[in-house]
C-alpha positions in Angstrom: -3.3 1.5 -14.7 -3.8 2.8 -11.1 -0.5 3.9 -9.5 0.4 2.9 -5.9 2.5 4.8 -3.4 6.0 3.3 -3.2 6.9 1.6 0.1 9.6 2.9 2.4 12.4 0.7 0.9 11.6 2.1 -2.6 11.7 5.7 -1.3 15.0 5.0 0.4 16.4 3.6 -2.9 15.2 6.5 -4.9 16.7 8.9 -2.4 20.1 7.3 -2.9 19.7 7.4 -6.7 19.1 11.1 -6.7 21.4 12.2 -4.0 24.3 13.2 -6.3 22.0 15.3 -8.5 20.6 17.0 -5.4 24.1 18.1 -4.5 24.6 19.6 -7.9 21.2 21.3 -7.9 22.1 23.0 -4.6 24.9 24.9 -6.4 22.7 26.3 -9.2 21.1 29.7 -9.6 17.7 29.8 -8.0 14.6 32.0 -7.9 11.0 32.0 -6.8 8.9 30.8 -9.7 5.6 29.0 -10.6 4.1 29.9 -7.3 5.3 32.0 -4.5 5.9 29.1 -2.1 8.5 27.2 -4.1 12.0 27.8 -5.5 13.1 26.9 -9.1 16.6 26.3 -10.3 18.3 27.3 -13.6 20.0 24.5 -15.5 21.2 24.6 -19.0 19.3 27.8 -19.7 15.9 26.7 -18.3 14.2 26.7 -14.9 12.9 23.7 -13.0 11.5 22.6 -9.7 14.2 20.5 -8.0 12.0 17.4 -7.8 11.9 17.2 -11.6 15.4 18.5 -12.2 17.0 15.7 -10.4 15.0 13.3 -12.6 16.0 15.2 -15.7 19.7 14.8 -14.8 19.2 11.1 -14.3 17.5 10.8 -17.7 20.3 12.7 -19.4 22.9 10.4 -17.9 21.2 7.0 -18.4 18.1 7.0 -20.6 18.4 5.5 -24.1 15.6 6.2 -26.5 14.5 3.2 -28.6 13.2 3.2 -32.2 9.8 2.1 -31.0 9.4 5.0 -28.5 6.8 7.7 -29.1 7.2 10.8 -27.0 4.7 13.6 -26.4 6.5 16.9 -25.6 5.2 20.3 -24.5 5.6 23.2 -22.1 3.2 22.7 -19.2 -0.5 23.6 -19.8 -0.2 23.7 -23.6 -2.5 20.8 -24.5 -0.5 18.0 -22.9 -3.4 16.1 -21.4 -5.4 16.1 -24.7 -2.4 15.1 -26.8 -1.5 12.3 -24.4 -5.0 10.9 -24.6 -5.1 11.1 -28.4 -1.7 9.5 -28.9 -2.5 6.7 -26.4 -5.9 6.0 -28.0 -4.5 6.0 -31.5 -1.4 3.9 -30.8 -3.2 1.3 -28.8 -6.5 1.1 -30.6 -6.0 -2.5 -31.8 -5.6 -3.6 -28.2 -8.9 -2.2 -26.8 -12.5 -2.3 -27.8 -13.9 1.3 -27.9 -17.4 -0.1 -27.3 -16.3 -1.6 -24.0 -14.3 -0.3 -21.1 -11.3 1.6 -22.3 -8.2 2.5 -20.2 -8.9 6.2 -20.6 -12.3 5.8 -19.0 -10.8 4.4 -15.8 -7.3 6.0 -15.7 -6.0 9.5 -16.2 -4.3 10.2 -19.5 -1.2 10.9 -17.4 -1.3 7.3 -16.0 -1.9 5.8 -19.5 1.0 7.8 -21.0 3.3 8.8 -18.1 5.8 11.6 -17.8 9.4 10.4 -18.2 10.4 12.7 -15.4 7.9 10.8 -13.1 9.2 7.3 -13.9 12.8 8.3 -14.4 14.4 5.8 -12.0 12.3 2.9 -13.3 12.8 3.8 -16.9 16.5 4.5 -16.7 17.6 1.7 -14.4 15.4 -1.1 -15.5 17.4 -3.9 -17.2 15.3 -3.4 -20.3 16.4 0.2 -20.1 12.8 1.4 -20.6 9.9 -0.9 -21.3 7.6 2.0 -21.9 6.8 2.7 -25.6 4.6 5.7 -25.0 5.7 8.5 -22.7 5.9 12.3 -22.3 8.2 15.0 -21.1 8.4 18.7 -20.6 12.2 18.7 -21.2 13.5 21.4 -23.7 15.0 20.1 -26.9 18.6 21.1 -26.1 18.5 19.1 -22.8 17.3 15.8 -24.4 19.7 12.8 -24.3 21.6 12.4 -27.6 19.7 9.1 -28.2 16.6 11.0 -29.0 18.2 12.2 -32.2 20.3 9.1 -33.0 17.4 6.6 -32.7 14.4 6.4 -34.9 12.0 7.4 -32.1 9.2 9.8 -32.8 8.5 13.1 -31.0 5.3 15.1 -31.1 5.4 18.6 -29.8 2.4 20.7 -28.9 2.5 24.4 -28.1 -0.1 27.1 -27.4 -0.6 30.8 -27.7 1.8 32.1 -24.9 -1.0 34.2 -23.4 -3.2 31.2 -22.9 -0.3 29.1 -21.7 0.5 31.8 -19.0 -3.2 32.0 -18.0 -3.6 28.2 -17.8 -0.4 27.7 -15.9 -1.3 30.4 -13.3 -4.6 28.8 -12.6 -2.9 25.4 -12.4 -0.2 26.6 -10.0 -2.8 28.3 -7.8 -4.8 25.1 -7.6 -1.7 23.1 -6.6 -0.5 25.6 -3.9 -0.8 24.0 -0.5 -3.2 25.4 2.0 -1.5 28.1 4.1 1.0 28.9 1.3 0.9 31.9 -1.0 0.2 31.7 -4.7 1.5 34.3 -7.1 -1.0 37.0 -8.1 -1.6 37.1 -11.8 0.5 40.3 -12.0 3.4 38.5 -10.3 3.0 35.4 -12.5 3.0 37.7 -15.6 6.2 39.3 -14.6 8.0 36.0 -14.0 6.6 34.5 -17.3 7.8 37.6 -19.2 11.2 37.4 -17.7 11.4 33.7 -18.6 11.8 32.7 -15.0 9.0 30.1 -15.0 9.0 26.2 -14.7 10.6 24.9 -17.9 10.8 28.4 -19.2 11.7 30.7 -21.0 8.6 29.8 -22.9 9.9 31.1 -26.3 13.2 29.3 -26.0 11.4 26.0 -25.3 9.1 26.4 -28.2 11.8 27.6 -30.6 14.0 24.7 -29.8 11.4 22.2 -31.0 10.2 24.4 -33.9 13.7 24.6 -35.4 14.2 20.8 -34.8 10.9 20.1 -36.6 12.2 22.0 -39.6 15.5 20.2 -39.6 14.1 16.7 -38.8 10.5 16.6 -40.0 10.5 12.8 -40.2 11.3 12.7 -36.5 9.4 15.6 -34.9 5.9 16.7 -35.6 5.1 20.2 -34.4 1.5 21.0 -33.5 -0.4 24.1 -32.2 -3.2 23.6 -29.8 -5.3 26.1 -31.7 -4.9 24.2 -34.9 -5.9 21.0 -33.2 -9.0 22.6 -31.9 -9.9 24.2 -35.2 -9.5 21.1 -37.4 -9.3 18.1 -35.0 -10.1 15.5 -37.6 -7.3 16.5 -40.0 -4.7 16.8 -37.3 -5.7 13.5 -35.6 -5.2 11.7 -38.9 -1.9 13.5 -39.4 -0.8 12.5 -35.9 -1.7 8.9 -36.5 0.2 8.8 -39.8 3.3 10.4 -38.2 3.6 8.0 -35.2 3.2 5.0 -37.5 -0.4 4.1 -36.7 -2.3 5.5 -39.7 -6.0 5.0 -39.9 -7.1 2.6 -42.7 -9.8 3.6 -45.2 -12.0 1.0 -43.5 -11.4 2.5 -40.1 -12.2 5.9 -41.4 -15.4 4.6 -43.1 -16.4 2.9 -39.8 -16.1 6.2 -37.9 -13.1 5.2 -35.8 -11.4 8.6 -36.1 -14.6 10.2 -34.7 -14.6 7.6 -31.9 -11.0 8.5 -30.9 -11.8 12.2 -31.0 -15.0 11.7 -28.8 -13.2 9.5 -26.3 -10.4 12.0 -25.9 -12.5 15.2 -26.0 -12.4 17.6 -23.1 -16.1 17.2 -22.4 -15.8 13.4 -22.1 -12.6 13.2 -20.2 -13.4 16.0 -17.7 -16.7 14.3 -16.8 -15.3 10.9 -16.0 -15.2 10.0 -12.4 -11.5 9.2 -12.5 -10.8 12.8 -13.7 -13.2 14.4 -11.3 -12.4 12.5 -8.1 -9.2 10.5 -8.6 -5.6 11.3 -7.6 -2.4 10.6 -9.3 0.8 9.7 -7.5 3.4 11.6 -9.5 6.5 10.8 -7.3 7.1 9.6 -3.8 6.7 13.2 -2.7 3.9 14.5 -4.9 0.3 13.5 -5.4 -2.0 15.5 -7.6 -5.8 15.4 -8.0 -6.7 14.6 -11.6 -9.3 17.3 -11.7 -6.7 20.1 -11.7 -5.7 19.0 -15.2 -9.1 20.0 -16.5 -10.3 23.6 -16.3 -11.8 25.0 -19.6 -9.8 23.7 -22.5 -10.7 26.6 -24.7 -8.8 29.0 -27.0 -8.6 32.7 -26.0 -9.3 32.5 -22.3 -6.5 34.9 -21.7 -8.9 37.7 -22.7 -10.8 37.0 -19.5 -7.7 37.3 -17.4 -4.9 39.5 -18.8 -5.2 43.3 -19.0 -4.8 45.1 -22.3 -1.4 46.3 -21.1 -0.3 42.8 -20.3 -1.4 41.6 -23.7 0.4 44.4 -25.5 3.6 43.8 -23.6 3.6 40.0 -24.3 2.9 40.8 -28.0 6.1 42.8 -28.1 8.1 40.1 -26.3 6.8 37.4 -28.6 7.4 39.3 -31.8 11.0 40.0 -30.6 11.7 36.5 -29.5 10.2 34.7 -32.6 11.4 37.2 -35.2 12.8 35.5 -38.3 11.9 32.0 -37.1 8.8 31.6 -39.3 6.8 30.7 -36.2 4.0 33.0 -35.0 0.9 33.0 -32.8 -2.4 34.8 -33.5 -3.2 37.6 -31.0 
């Protein structure tokens, strides 16, 4: 499960693969976003760091979803790590003994269930055209390859109160900002988020894309809210298992396996594992992230400790306007 840094030949190969996409990206509208030290580029109505955008372009051109694929989707910092862990534990529970060493105790959830953007070249250009059955993405619905709709693959989307999403993303970006570089102030991050100029944003367009798709194709896309998963974890974990084709049997429920999955994947358990306190994850040939940055508080309503009353009121107005008539809402 541990990733290794690619050698020089692999880096050169990747560079050739992505060169044509980099040339296209250079022509796109750009802005400062996420943190004050990096540029993001607008593509098909959404904003991206170029490192991930070149991979998204490769995925759009080459990736073919298979019926066996299960994809976890989200905006960044909306419960992705938790949903990855739960999905992995549920789908692979017949392969591992929960009473012994489990992959999630030795590897980050992001290693167990990788981002498609991080393994794009391998997934798209492999002869098997993607041997990975479980993966994740932050891609908006309208940018997914057509095969995601034409195949029988399953997608599980998780979203979060936009105020908590903004707060968590700001803390995350600040922790990732290199030493000597400037991170946005919360006020600056708020303005960018409100304007939609944020990695994978606008937030509301991303969420609405999957919300509407879940209403049109409920057999293909399960739409979850982080707050609901926190409030009634047991019910939603069983719902998740049923949806992805790995339902818990009555005997498994009687034996307490649902509770075991929930405990294994809990914030308290994962955040205290050595791999998530001290380990690092090699995301791409250019990016390595400490696993600890993916775990901060894992609570609902932390925005109240960060945003001002004026910020909260302004976001309420934007959210109401953007989601009006959709049937989707978030509690204040």
